[in-house]
N, C-alpha and C positions, 0 to 999 in steps of 0.2 A: 486565485490564491492556490498556493501549493501547501498541502498538508503532509508533513512527515510524521508518520505514526510508528511508535516504538513498541506498543503492546496491544494485545487483542482487546483488552478493556477500553483502550483509547479509540478503537475503530468507531464504535457507536457514537461516542461523544463528538468526534470530528465530523461525522456525517450529519449530526443534528445541527451543526453550525456552518454547514457548507452551502455553497451555491451550485446550481446545475453545471456550471462550466469549470468548477474547481478540479484540481488533480490531486491524487493521493500516491504517496510512496510508502509502502510497508517495509519497515526495517526492523532489525533485531527480532524480538519475539512476535511482533505483529505478522511476520510472514506465515506463522502457523494459521492465520485466518484464511489463507488461500487453500488450505486443505480441509477446512471445517465447513461442512454443509450448513450448519447452524448460522455461521457468520456470513457465508455467501448468500444463502437464501433470505435470511432475515435482515441483514444489514447492508451488505455491499451490492445487492442485486441490481440496483438502478445506477450504480456508479462504476461498474466493471470496465467500461470503455475508457475510463480516466484513472484506472488503478494500475500501479506498477509495484513490483517487488524487487528488492535488491538481491542480485545473484549471489554475492558473497555471503549474505545472511541466510539464504536458502541452503547453500552448501555447508555453512558452519553448523547448521542444525541437523545435518544429515538427511535433509529432505530431497527427494528425487524430483527433478523437473516434471516427470510424468505424473507425479502426485498433485502438482499444483494445478488445480482445476481450471483456473482462468486468471486473467490479469496478464500483464506484460512483464517479463523478466528483463531487468536492466542491469548494467554494470556501473562502475563509478563514473565513467564518462557520461552515461545517460543521466545519472543523478546530478552531475554538475550541469549538464545541458538544461534539464528541467529547472534547476535552481536559478540559472542565469536568465531564464525566460519568464520568471515570475517576479513581480515587484513586491509581493507580499508572501511571506512564508511563515507558517506556524508549525511548531513541533509539539506533538502530543506524547506525553510520557505514559 
């Protein structure tokens, strides 16, 4: 399943309902989670290999790619690719 996460608060909820092979795209304000030690260490630590952040949302929030501690940065083409390769997609507000 692909989890599209729009807020930091939704990150933890999505993890609770995920399976080990699920993938996550952080969009909108959820991209702040990639610069938060609390979120990375407490919530995302076991899922970082399957975690992506949307490049345009990182830029729109004035975040530097160097500040993004982990995760993979993708553009809209990557977003579409991940969406096309999942039969189930859920969006977390």
